[in-house]
LOZA-245232 format. One line per field, with one value per atom (N, C-alpha, C, CB): atom name; x, y, z. Coordinates in nm, 2 decimals. Glycine has a CB too. Example, Ala and Ser with C-alpha at 12.3 -4.5 7.8 and 13.67 -1.06 7.14 Angstrom:
<sites>
atom [N	CA	C	CB	N	CA	C	CB]
c1 [1.32	1.23	1.32	1.13	1.28	1.37	1.29	1.41]
c2 [-0.57	-0.45	-0.33	-0.45	-0.22	-0.11	0.00	-0.06]
c3 [0.78	0.78	0.78	0.90	0.71	0.71	0.79	0.57]
</sites>
This chain:
<sites>
atom [N	CA	C	CB	N	CA	C	CB	N	CA	C	CB	N	CA	C	CB	N	CA	C	CB	N	CA	C	CB	N	CA	C	CB	N	CA	C	CB	N	CA	C	CB	N	CA	C	CB	N	CA	C	CB	N	CA	C	CB	N	CA	C	CB	N	CA	C	CB	N	CA	C	CB	N	CA	C	CB	N	CA	C	CB	N	CA	C	CB	N	CA	C	CB	N	CA	C	CB	N	CA	C	CB	N	CA	C	CB	N	CA	C	CB	N	CA	C	CB	N	CA	C	CB	N	CA	C	CB	N	CA	C	CB	N	CA	C	CB	N	CA	C	CB	N	CA	C	CB	N	CA	C	CB	N	CA	C	CB	N	CA	C	CB	N	CA	C	CB	N	CA	C	CB	N	CA	C	CB	N	CA	C	CB	N	CA	C	CB	N	CA	C	CB	N	CA	C	CB	N	CA	C	CB	N	CA	C	CB	N	CA	C	CB	N	CA	C	CB	N	CA	C	CB	N	CA	C	CB	N	CA	C	CB	N	CA	C	CB	N	CA	C	CB	N	CA	C	CB	N	CA	C	CB	N	CA	C	CB	N	CA	C	CB	N	CA	C	CB	N	CA	C	CB	N	CA	C	CB	N	CA	C	CB	N	CA	C	CB	N	CA	C	CB	N	CA	C	CB	N	CA	C	CB	N	CA	C	CB	N	CA	C	CB	N	CA	C	CB	N	CA	C	CB	N	CA	C	CB	N	CA	C	CB	N	CA	C	CB	N	CA	C	CB	N	CA	C	CB	N	CA	C	CB	N	CA	C	CB	N	CA	C	CB	N	CA	C	CB	N	CA	C	CB	N	CA	C	CB	N	CA	C	CB	N	CA	C	CB	N	CA	C	CB	N	CA	C	CB	N	CA	C	CB	N	CA	C	CB	N	CA	C	CB	N	CA	C	CB	N	CA	C	CB	N	CA	C	CB	N	CA	C	CB	N	CA	C	CB	N	CA	C	CB	N	CA	C	CB	N	CA	C	CB	N	CA	C	CB	N	CA	C	CB	N	CA	C	CB	N	CA	C	CB	N	CA	C	CB	N	CA	C	CB	N	CA	C	CB	N	CA	C	CB	N	CA	C	CB	N	CA	C	CB	N	CA	C	CB	N	CA	C	CB	N	CA	C	CB	N	CA	C	CB	N	CA	C	CB	N	CA	C	CB	N	CA	C	CB	N	CA	C	CB	N	CA	C	CB	N	CA	C	CB	N	CA	C	CB	N	CA	C	CB	N	CA	C	CB	N	CA	C	CB	N	CA	C	CB	N	CA	C	CB	N	CA	C	CB	N	CA	C	CB	N	CA	C	CB	N	CA	C	CB	N	CA	C	CB	N	CA	C	CB	N	CA	C	CB	N	CA	C	CB	N	CA	C	CB	N	CA	C	CB	N	CA	C	CB	N	CA	C	CB	N	CA	C	CB	N	CA	C	CB	N	CA	C	CB	N	CA	C	CB	N	CA	C	CB	N	CA	C	CB	N	CA	C	CB	N	CA	C	CB	N	CA	C	CB	N	CA	C	CB	N	CA	C	CB	N	CA	C	CB	N	CA	C	CB	N	CA	C	CB	N	CA	C	CB	N	CA	C	CB	N	CA	C	CB	N	CA	C	CB	N	CA	C	CB	N	CA	C	CB	N	CA	C	CB	N	CA	C	CB	N	CA	C	CB	N	CA	C	CB	N	CA	C	CB	N	CA	C	CB	N	CA	C	CB	N	CA	C	CB	N	CA	C	CB	N	CA	C	CB	N	CA	C	CB	N	CA	C	CB	N	CA	C	CB	N	CA	C	CB	N	CA	C	CB	N	CA	C	CB	N	CA	C	CB	N	CA	C	CB	N	CA	C	CB	N	CA	C	CB	N	CA	C	CB	N	CA	C	CB	N	CA	C	CB	N	CA	C	CB	N	CA	C	CB	N	CA	C	CB	N	CA	C	CB	N	CA	C	CB	N	CA	C	CB	N	CA	C	CB	N	CA	C	CB	N	CA	C	CB	N	CA	C	CB	N	CA	C	CB	N	CA	C	CB	N	CA	C	CB	N	CA	C	CB	N	CA	C	CB	N	CA	C	CB	N	CA	C	CB	N	CA	C	CB	N	CA	C	CB	N	CA	C	CB	N	CA	C	CB	N	CA	C	CB	N	CA	C	CB	N	CA	C	CB	N	CA	C	CB	N	CA	C	CB]
c1 [14.31	14.36	14.50	14.27	14.59	14.73	14.75	14.83	14.81	14.83	14.98	14.78	15.02	15.16	15.20	15.18	15.32	15.38	15.38	15.53	15.36	15.36	15.48	15.36	15.60	15.72	15.71	15.85	15.66	15.65	15.54	15.62	15.43	15.33	15.38	15.21	15.46	15.52	15.61	15.59	15.69	15.78	15.70	15.87	15.59	15.51	15.45	15.40	15.40	15.34	15.44	15.27	15.56	15.67	15.71	15.79	15.72	15.75	15.65	15.77	15.52	15.41	15.42	15.27	15.44	15.45	15.57	15.47	15.69	15.81	15.78	15.92	15.72	15.69	15.61	15.62	15.50	15.42	15.50	15.30	15.58	15.66	15.76	15.74	15.82	15.91	15.83	15.98	15.72	15.64	15.60	15.51	15.55	15.51	15.63	15.45	15.74	15.86	15.91	15.97	15.93	15.98	15.89	16.01	15.76	15.66	15.65	15.52	15.66	15.66	15.78	15.65	15.90	16.02	16.02	16.14	15.98	15.98	15.88	15.94	15.77	15.66	15.72	15.54	15.81	15.86	16.00	15.88	16.03	16.15	16.28	16.15	16.27	16.39	16.50	16.35	16.62	16.74	16.75	16.87	16.77	16.79	16.68	16.92	16.55	16.44	16.43	16.31	16.46	16.45	16.56	16.46	16.66	16.76	16.73	16.90	16.71	16.69	16.56	16.69	16.45	16.32	16.33	16.22	16.37	16.39	16.49	16.43	16.59	16.69	16.64	16.81	16.57	16.51	16.40	16.45	16.32	16.21	16.26	16.11	16.36	16.41	16.50	16.50	16.57	16.64	16.55	16.73	16.44	16.35	16.28	16.24	16.25	16.19	16.29	16.14	16.41	16.51	16.53	16.65	16.53	16.55	16.44	16.55	16.32	16.21	16.23	16.08	16.34	16.37	16.32	16.33	16.29	16.24	16.34	16.19	16.29	16.38	16.39	16.33	16.33	16.33	16.47	16.22	16.52	16.65	16.64	16.76	16.71	16.71	16.78	16.78	16.73	16.80	16.94	16.71	17.04	17.18	17.19	17.28	17.12	17.13	17.07	17.06	16.95	16.88	16.97	16.74	17.04	17.12	17.23	17.18	17.29	17.40	17.35	17.46	17.23	17.17	17.15	17.03	17.10	17.07	17.20	17.00	17.31	17.44	17.49	17.54	17.47	17.51	17.43	17.48	17.30	17.22	17.27	17.07	17.29	17.34	17.47	17.35	17.56	17.69	17.68	17.78	17.59	17.56	17.50	17.47	17.41	17.35	17.46	17.24	17.55	17.66	17.75	17.74	17.78	17.87	17.81	17.90	17.68	17.62	17.66	17.46	17.69	17.73	17.88	17.68	17.95	18.10	18.13	18.17	18.18	18.22	18.37	18.15	18.41	18.55	18.60	18.58	18.52	18.56	18.60	18.45	18.52	18.56	18.69	18.45	18.72	18.85	18.96	18.85	18.94	19.04	19.07	19.00	18.97	18.99	19.07	18.85	19.04	19.11	19.26	19.05	19.29	19.43	19.50	19.43	19.43	19.48	19.52	19.39	19.43	19.45	19.50	19.32	19.58	19.62	19.69	19.71	19.77	19.85	19.76	19.94	19.63	19.54	19.45	19.46	19.41	19.32	19.38	19.27	19.50	19.56	19.58	19.69	19.64	19.65	19.52	19.73	19.42	19.29	19.22	19.19	19.23	19.18	19.25	19.19	19.38	19.46	19.42	19.61	19.41	19.37	19.23	19.38	19.14	19.00	19.00	18.91	19.08	19.08	19.15	19.16	19.26	19.33	19.24	19.46	19.17	19.09	18.97	19.03	18.91	18.80	18.85	18.74	18.96	19.02	19.05	19.14	19.10	19.14	19.01	19.22	18.91	18.79	18.72	18.69	18.72	18.66	18.74	18.66	18.87	18.95	18.92	19.10	18.91	18.89	18.75	18.90	18.65	18.51	18.51	18.41	18.58	18.59	18.66	18.65	18.76	18.84	18.77	18.97	18.70	18.63	18.49	18.64	18.42	18.28	18.26	18.21	18.13	18.09	18.09	17.96	18.12	18.11	18.25	18.09	18.24	18.37	18.46	18.34	18.59	18.68	18.68	18.82	18.69	18.70	18.57	18.72	18.45	18.33	18.32	18.21	18.37	18.37	18.46	18.42	18.57	18.66	18.59	18.79	18.53	18.46	18.34	18.41	18.28	18.16	18.20	18.10	18.32	18.36	18.43	18.44	18.46	18.53	18.44	18.58	18.49	18.41	18.39	18.48	18.28	18.25	18.10	18.33	18.06	17.91	17.88	17.88	17.78	17.75	17.71	17.63	17.63	17.59	17.71	17.49	17.81	17.93	18.01	18.01	18.02	18.10	18.03	18.11	17.90	17.82	17.84	17.67	17.83	17.85	17.99	17.82	18.09	18.23	18.25	18.33	18.19	18.20	18.14	18.14	18.02	17.96	18.04	17.82	18.10	18.18	18.31	18.23	18.35	18.47	18.42	18.55	18.30	18.24	18.24	18.32	18.21	18.19	18.04	18.27	18.01	17.87	17.83	17.84	17.76	17.73	17.63	17.69	17.56	17.46	17.52	17.37	17.64	17.71	17.76	17.84	17.81	17.87	17.75	17.93	17.64	17.52	17.48	17.41	17.47	17.42	17.52	17.41	17.65	17.74	17.74	17.88	17.74	17.75	17.62	17.75	17.51	17.39	17.37	17.26	17.42	17.42	17.51	17.46	17.63	17.73	17.67	17.86	17.61	17.55	17.44	17.49	17.35	17.25	17.30	17.15	17.41	17.47	17.53	17.57	17.60	17.66	17.55	17.74	17.44	17.34	17.28	17.23	17.25	17.19	17.29	17.15	17.42	17.51	17.54	17.64	17.54	17.56	17.44	17.58	17.32	17.20	17.20	17.07	17.24	17.25	17.35	17.28	17.47	17.57	17.53	17.70	17.46	17.41	17.31	17.35	17.22	17.12	17.19	17.02	17.30	17.37	17.45	17.47	17.52	17.60	17.51	17.69	17.40	17.32	17.17	17.33	17.13	17.00	16.89	16.98	16.78	16.68	16.69	16.66	16.81	16.83	16.75	16.98	16.69	16.61	16.69	16.53	16.63	16.70	16.75	16.61	16.68	16.72	16.79	16.59	16.89	16.96	16.87	17.09	16.89	16.81	16.86	16.83	16.76	16.79	16.78	16.71	16.87	16.87	16.85	16.99	16.89	16.87	16.96	16.90	17.08	17.18	17.14	17.31	17.04	17.00	16.91	16.94	16.86	16.78	16.86	16.68	16.88	16.96	16.89	17.00	16.97	16.90	16.88	16.99	16.77	16.74	16.76	16.60	16.71	16.72	16.86	16.64	16.95	17.09	17.15	17.16	17.12	17.18	17.14	17.13	17.01	16.97	17.04	16.82	17.06	17.13	17.28	17.12	17.34	17.48	17.50	17.55	17.40	17.41	17.38	17.30	17.29	17.26	17.38	17.14	17.45	17.57	17.67	17.63	17.68	17.78	17.75	17.79]
c2 [-1.95	-1.82	-1.81	-1.71	-1.75	-1.74	-1.60	-1.75	-1.60	-1.48	-1.45	-1.48	-1.33	-1.29	-1.21	-1.20	-1.23	-1.15	-1.00	-1.20	-0.91	-0.76	-0.72	-0.67	-0.78	-0.74	-0.80	-0.79	-0.93	-1.00	-0.93	-1.15	-0.88	-0.81	-0.68	-0.79	-0.61	-0.49	-0.51	-0.42	-0.62	-0.65	-0.69	-0.76	-0.76	-0.80	-0.68	-0.90	-0.59	-0.46	-0.38	-0.38	-0.37	-0.30	-0.36	-0.29	-0.49	-0.55	-0.53	-0.71	-0.53	-0.50	-0.36	-0.53	-0.26	-0.12	-0.10	-0.03	-0.16	-0.15	-0.21	-0.22	-0.32	-0.38	-0.29	-0.52	-0.23	-0.13	-0.01	-0.09	0.04	0.16	0.13	0.21	0.01	-0.03	-0.04	-0.16	-0.10	-0.12	0.02	-0.20	0.11	0.24	0.32	0.32	0.32	0.40	0.34	0.40	0.21	0.15	0.16	0.00	0.14	0.15	0.30	0.11	0.39	0.53	0.57	0.62	0.53	0.56	0.49	0.53	0.37	0.29	0.35	0.14	0.40	0.46	0.58	0.49	0.66	0.78	0.75	0.89	0.62	0.58	0.63	0.62	0.63	0.68	0.57	0.70	0.62	0.52	0.43	0.59	0.30	0.21	0.21	0.23	0.22	0.23	0.11	0.25	0.00	-0.13	-0.13	-0.25	-0.05	-0.04	0.08	-0.03	0.20	0.32	0.32	0.44	0.27	0.27	0.20	0.20	0.07	0.00	0.07	-0.14	0.12	0.19	0.31	0.23	0.40	0.52	0.48	0.61	0.38	0.35	0.28	0.25	0.19	0.13	0.22	0.01	0.32	0.42	0.51	0.50	0.56	0.64	0.57	0.69	0.44	0.36	0.33	0.22	0.31	0.28	0.41	0.24	0.52	0.65	0.67	0.77	0.60	0.62	0.53	0.58	0.45	0.37	0.24	0.45	0.17	0.03	-0.07	-0.01	-0.18	-0.28	-0.40	-0.33	-0.40	-0.51	-0.51	-0.51	-0.63	-0.65	-0.76	-0.68	-0.75	-0.86	-0.98	-0.81	-1.10	-1.22	-1.23	-1.34	-1.25	-1.26	-1.36	-1.29	-1.47	-1.58	-1.52	-1.71	-1.46	-1.41	-1.29	-1.35	-1.22	-1.11	-1.17	-1.03	-1.28	-1.34	-1.40	-1.46	-1.46	-1.51	-1.39	-1.58	-1.28	-1.16	-1.11	-1.05	-1.11	-1.07	-1.17	-1.06	-1.30	-1.39	-1.38	-1.53	-1.35	-1.33	-1.20	-1.32	-1.09	-0.97	-0.99	-0.86	-1.07	-1.10	-1.17	-1.17	-1.27	-1.35	-1.26	-1.47	-1.18	-1.09	-0.99	-1.01	-0.94	-0.86	-0.94	-0.79	-1.06	-1.14	-1.17	-1.27	-1.17	-1.20	-1.10	-1.19	-0.97	-0.87	-0.86	-0.73	-0.95	-0.95	-1.05	-0.98	-1.01	-1.10	-1.11	-1.06	-1.21	-1.22	-1.10	-1.35	-1.04	-0.92	-0.80	-0.87	-0.79	-0.69	-0.71	-0.68	-0.84	-0.87	-0.85	-1.01	-0.89	-0.87	-0.72	-0.93	-0.64	-0.49	-0.44	-0.42	-0.49	-0.45	-0.49	-0.50	-0.60	-0.65	-0.56	-0.80	-0.54	-0.45	-0.31	-0.45	-0.26	-0.12	-0.12	-0.05	-0.22	-0.23	-0.11	-0.35	-0.04	0.08	0.20	0.11	0.19	0.30	0.25	0.35	0.12	0.07	0.07	-0.07	0.02	0.00	0.14	-0.07	0.24	0.37	0.43	0.47	0.41	0.47	0.40	0.45	0.27	0.20	0.24	0.05	0.26	0.30	0.44	0.29	0.53	0.67	0.68	0.75	0.60	0.59	0.55	0.50	0.44	0.39	0.50	0.26	0.56	0.66	0.78	0.70	0.83	0.95	0.91	0.99	0.79	0.76	0.75	0.62	0.70	0.69	0.83	0.61	0.92	1.05	1.14	1.12	1.12	1.20	1.15	1.18	1.01	0.96	1.01	0.81	1.01	1.05	1.20	1.03	1.28	1.43	1.45	1.49	1.38	1.40	1.36	1.32	1.25	1.21	1.31	1.07	1.37	1.47	1.60	1.50	1.65	1.78	1.77	1.84	1.66	1.65	1.58	1.57	1.54	1.48	1.32	1.53	1.27	1.13	1.07	1.09	0.96	0.89	0.86	0.76	0.88	0.88	0.74	0.91	0.63	0.50	0.46	0.39	0.50	0.47	0.56	0.51	0.68	0.76	0.70	0.90	0.65	0.59	0.47	0.55	0.38	0.27	0.31	0.18	0.42	0.47	0.51	0.58	0.57	0.62	0.52	0.74	0.40	0.30	0.25	0.18	0.24	0.20	0.05	0.23	0.00	-0.14	-0.16	-0.22	-0.28	-0.31	-0.25	-0.46	-0.16	-0.09	-0.19	0.00	-0.29	-0.39	-0.47	-0.49	-0.50	-0.57	-0.48	-0.61	-0.35	-0.26	-0.25	-0.12	-0.24	-0.23	-0.35	-0.20	-0.47	-0.59	-0.61	-0.71	-0.57	-0.58	-0.48	-0.54	-0.36	-0.26	-0.32	-0.13	-0.38	-0.44	-0.55	-0.49	-0.63	-0.74	-0.69	-0.83	-0.57	-0.51	-0.42	-0.42	-0.44	-0.37	-0.22	-0.41	-0.17	-0.03	0.00	0.02	0.12	0.16	0.16	0.30	0.05	0.04	0.13	-0.10	0.20	0.30	0.42	0.35	0.46	0.57	0.52	0.61	0.40	0.35	0.33	0.21	0.29	0.27	0.40	0.20	0.50	0.64	0.69	0.73	0.69	0.74	0.66	0.74	0.53	0.44	0.47	0.29	0.47	0.49	0.63	0.45	0.73	0.87	0.88	0.97	0.82	0.82	0.75	0.75	0.63	0.55	0.63	0.42	0.70	0.78	0.89	0.84	0.96	1.07	1.02	1.14	0.90	0.84	0.81	0.72	0.75	0.71	0.84	0.63	0.94	1.06	1.13	1.15	1.14	1.21	1.14	1.23	1.01	0.93	0.94	0.78	0.95	0.97	1.10	0.95	1.20	1.34	1.35	1.44	1.29	1.29	1.22	1.22	1.11	1.03	1.12	0.90	1.19	1.27	1.39	1.33	1.44	1.55	1.50	1.62	1.39	1.34	1.29	1.22	1.22	1.16	1.20	1.00	1.32	1.37	1.28	1.51	1.26	1.18	1.03	1.19	1.00	0.85	0.81	0.83	0.91	0.87	0.85	0.75	0.86	0.84	0.70	0.88	0.60	0.46	0.41	0.38	0.33	0.27	0.18	0.20	0.17	0.08	-0.06	0.11	-0.15	-0.29	-0.38	-0.35	-0.47	-0.56	-0.70	-0.54	-0.79	-0.93	-0.97	-1.02	-0.91	-0.94	-0.89	-0.89	-0.80	-0.75	-0.84	-0.61	-0.95	-1.04	-1.14	-1.11	-1.12	-1.20	-1.34	-1.14	-1.45	-1.58	-1.60	-1.69	-1.57	-1.57	-1.71	-1.51	-1.81	-1.94	-1.99	-2.05	-1.96	-2.00	-1.92	-1.97	-1.79	-1.71	-1.76	-1.56	-1.80	-1.86	-1.99	-1.88	-2.07	-2.20	-2.18	-2.29	-2.08	-2.06	-1.99	-1.96	-1.90	-1.84	-1.94	-1.72	-2.03	-2.14	-2.23	-2.22	-2.26	-2.35	-2.27	-2.39	-2.14	-2.06	-2.05	-1.92]
c3 [2.27	2.24	2.29	2.30	2.20	2.24	2.31	2.12	2.43	2.50	2.49	2.64	2.46	2.45	2.57	2.32	2.61	2.72	2.67	2.75	2.76	2.72	2.63	2.84	2.67	2.59	2.45	2.66	2.44	2.31	2.23	2.33	2.30	2.23	2.17	2.32	2.24	2.20	2.08	2.31	2.08	1.97	1.85	2.01	1.87	1.75	1.68	1.80	1.77	1.71	1.64	1.83	1.70	1.64	1.50	1.73	1.50	1.37	1.26	1.39	1.30	1.21	1.16	1.28	1.25	1.21	1.12	1.34	1.16	1.07	0.93	1.14	0.93	0.79	0.71	0.81	0.77	0.70	0.65	0.79	0.74	0.70	0.59	0.82	0.59	0.49	0.36	0.52	0.36	0.24	0.18	0.27	0.27	0.22	0.16	0.34	0.23	0.19	0.06	0.30	0.05	-0.07	-0.19	-0.04	-0.16	-0.27	-0.32	-0.22	-0.23	-0.27	-0.36	-0.15	-0.31	-0.39	-0.52	-0.30	-0.52	-0.64	-0.75	-0.62	-0.70	-0.78	-0.86	-0.70	-0.79	-0.85	-0.92	-0.75	-0.94	-1.01	-0.94	-1.15	-0.80	-0.73	-0.74	-0.58	-0.76	-0.77	-0.65	-0.80	-0.67	-0.56	-0.45	-0.49	-0.50	-0.41	-0.31	-0.49	-0.37	-0.28	-0.17	-0.37	-0.18	-0.08	0.01	-0.14	-0.05	0.03	0.11	-0.07	0.05	0.12	0.26	0.04	0.26	0.39	0.48	0.37	0.42	0.51	0.58	0.42	0.50	0.56	0.67	0.46	0.63	0.73	0.85	0.66	0.84	0.96	1.05	0.92	0.98	1.06	1.14	0.96	1.07	1.14	1.26	1.04	1.23	1.34	1.45	1.28	1.42	1.53	1.61	1.46	1.55	1.63	1.73	1.53	1.71	1.81	1.93	1.74	1.93	2.05	2.06	2.17	1.95	1.95	2.01	1.81	2.06	2.12	2.02	2.25	1.91	1.82	1.75	1.72	1.73	1.66	1.56	1.76	1.45	1.35	1.40	1.22	1.37	1.41	1.34	1.37	1.42	1.36	1.25	1.47	1.26	1.15	1.02	1.20	1.04	0.92	0.86	0.95	0.94	0.89	0.81	1.01	0.85	0.78	0.64	0.86	0.65	0.52	0.42	0.55	0.47	0.39	0.33	0.47	0.41	0.36	0.25	0.47	0.27	0.17	0.04	0.22	0.05	-0.08	-0.15	-0.04	-0.07	-0.13	-0.20	-0.03	-0.14	-0.20	-0.33	-0.10	-0.33	-0.45	-0.57	-0.42	-0.53	-0.63	-0.69	-0.58	-0.60	-0.65	-0.74	-0.54	-0.70	-0.78	-0.92	-0.71	-0.93	-1.06	-1.17	-1.04	-1.12	-1.22	-1.25	-1.16	-1.18	-1.20	-1.30	-1.07	-1.41	-1.52	-1.54	-1.65	-1.62	-1.65	-1.72	-1.73	-1.80	-1.87	-1.78	-1.97	-1.67	-1.57	-1.51	-1.46	-1.47	-1.41	-1.52	-1.36	-1.64	-1.74	-1.76	-1.88	-1.76	-1.77	-1.66	-1.78	-1.54	-1.42	-1.43	-1.29	-1.48	-1.50	-1.60	-1.54	-1.71	-1.82	-1.77	-1.94	-1.68	-1.63	-1.49	-1.65	-1.45	-1.31	-1.26	-1.29	-1.35	-1.31	-1.28	-1.43	-1.32	-1.28	-1.17	-1.40	-1.17	-1.07	-0.93	-1.11	-0.92	-0.78	-0.72	-0.79	-0.78	-0.72	-0.68	-0.80	-0.77	-0.74	-0.62	-0.87	-0.61	-0.49	-0.37	-0.51	-0.37	-0.26	-0.22	-0.29	-0.31	-0.29	-0.23	-0.41	-0.28	-0.22	-0.08	-0.31	-0.05	0.09	0.18	0.09	0.13	0.22	0.24	0.15	0.14	0.16	0.25	0.02	0.24	0.33	0.47	0.29	0.50	0.63	0.68	0.64	0.60	0.64	0.67	0.53	0.58	0.61	0.74	0.49	0.76	0.88	1.00	0.87	1.00	1.11	1.14	1.08	1.03	1.04	1.10	0.91	1.06	1.11	1.26	1.03	1.29	1.43	1.52	1.44	1.46	1.54	1.56	1.46	1.45	1.46	1.50	1.33	1.49	1.52	1.65	1.41	1.67	1.80	1.79	1.85	1.67	1.65	1.70	1.50	1.78	1.82	1.70	1.90	1.71	1.60	1.53	1.65	1.61	1.55	1.47	1.66	1.53	1.46	1.33	1.55	1.34	1.22	1.11	1.26	1.14	1.04	0.98	1.10	1.06	1.01	0.92	1.13	0.96	0.88	0.74	0.96	0.73	0.60	0.51	0.61	0.57	0.49	0.37	0.58	0.25	0.14	0.15	0.01	0.09	0.09	0.12	0.20	0.13	0.16	0.30	0.15	0.30	0.42	0.53	0.40	0.50	0.60	0.66	0.54	0.57	0.62	0.72	0.50	0.68	0.77	0.90	0.70	0.90	1.03	1.11	1.00	1.05	1.12	1.18	1.03	1.10	1.15	1.26	1.03	1.25	1.36	1.49	1.33	1.48	1.60	1.66	1.56	1.57	1.62	1.69	1.51	1.65	1.72	1.84	1.62	1.88	2.00	1.99	2.12	1.87	1.85	1.84	1.72	1.85	1.84	1.70	1.91	1.65	1.51	1.46	1.49	1.55	1.51	1.44	1.63	1.49	1.42	1.28	1.51	1.28	1.16	1.05	1.18	1.10	1.01	0.95	1.08	1.04	1.00	0.89	1.12	0.91	0.82	0.69	0.88	0.70	0.58	0.49	0.62	0.55	0.47	0.42	0.54	0.49	0.44	0.32	0.55	0.33	0.22	0.10	0.27	0.13	0.02	-0.06	0.07	0.02	-0.04	-0.12	0.07	-0.07	-0.15	-0.28	-0.06	-0.27	-0.39	-0.50	-0.35	-0.45	-0.55	-0.61	-0.48	-0.53	-0.59	-0.68	-0.47	-0.64	-0.72	-0.85	-0.65	-0.85	-0.97	-1.07	-0.94	-1.01	-1.09	-1.16	-1.01	-1.08	-1.13	-1.24	-1.02	-1.22	-1.32	-1.45	-1.26	-1.43	-1.55	-1.63	-1.51	-1.55	-1.62	-1.69	-1.52	-1.64	-1.71	-1.83	-1.61	-1.81	-1.92	-2.03	-1.87	-2.00	-2.10	-2.07	-2.10	-2.11	-2.08	-2.14	-2.14	-2.06	-2.11	-2.08	-2.26	-2.01	-1.98	-1.86	-1.95	-1.79	-1.67	-1.55	-1.70	-1.43	-1.30	-1.28	-1.19	-1.34	-1.32	-1.44	-1.29	-1.42	-1.53	-1.61	-1.49	-1.74	-1.82	-1.79	-1.97	-1.78	-1.75	-1.87	-1.64	-1.89	-2.01	-1.96	-2.10	-2.05	-2.02	-1.90	-2.14	-1.90	-1.80	-1.66	-1.83	-1.65	-1.52	-1.44	-1.54	-1.51	-1.44	-1.36	-1.54	-1.23	-1.15	-1.13	-1.01	-1.14	-1.12	-0.97	-1.18	-0.92	-0.78	-0.71	-0.75	-0.78	-0.72	-0.71	-0.81	-0.81	-0.80	-0.69	-0.93	-0.68	-0.57	-0.43	-0.59	-0.42	-0.29	-0.26	-0.29	-0.36	-0.34	-0.29	-0.46	-0.37	-0.33	-0.19	-0.44	-0.16	-0.03	0.08	-0.03	0.05	0.15	0.17	0.10	0.07	0.08	0.16	-0.06	0.13	0.21	0.35	0.15]
</sites>
């Protein structure tokens, strides 16, 4: 019989509870066709679990692997046509990107100035980009990544909900979730191989 140290036993139980919560949250959101259920479900469950004061942490190596896989899946949707369109419309794309970055920094600075969130964490929290990457970069810069994570995922949730609402208003009957076609099937094995090489 294997005996676990009390600390290891507590972590094992916490991982089991967290896994169950993630499955319930994700399954529930997916069942009601909630946008980005596979992202929002684990995020909500793990955030709620973290607020209860657990000591479990994701393995840094596994976190990097997950980031690599996410990057490969995002890259799957980037085609040469998208880049050609960006080059053709560079005079609109570049100012829009600059304005987005400037507004994100300004809002983050304002929230940090007027609210109770530390200013630097607030700016990092509002920066656009992959939320997981921003959180990891903030942690590497020795900032409190919990603030950054809370802001990033709150912002992400609001963007998903507002885009779904806008899509429903612009094209009634289209449903909350975008329609998936042949191109939506990401080649998981290729993504895993590329992420592994990375």
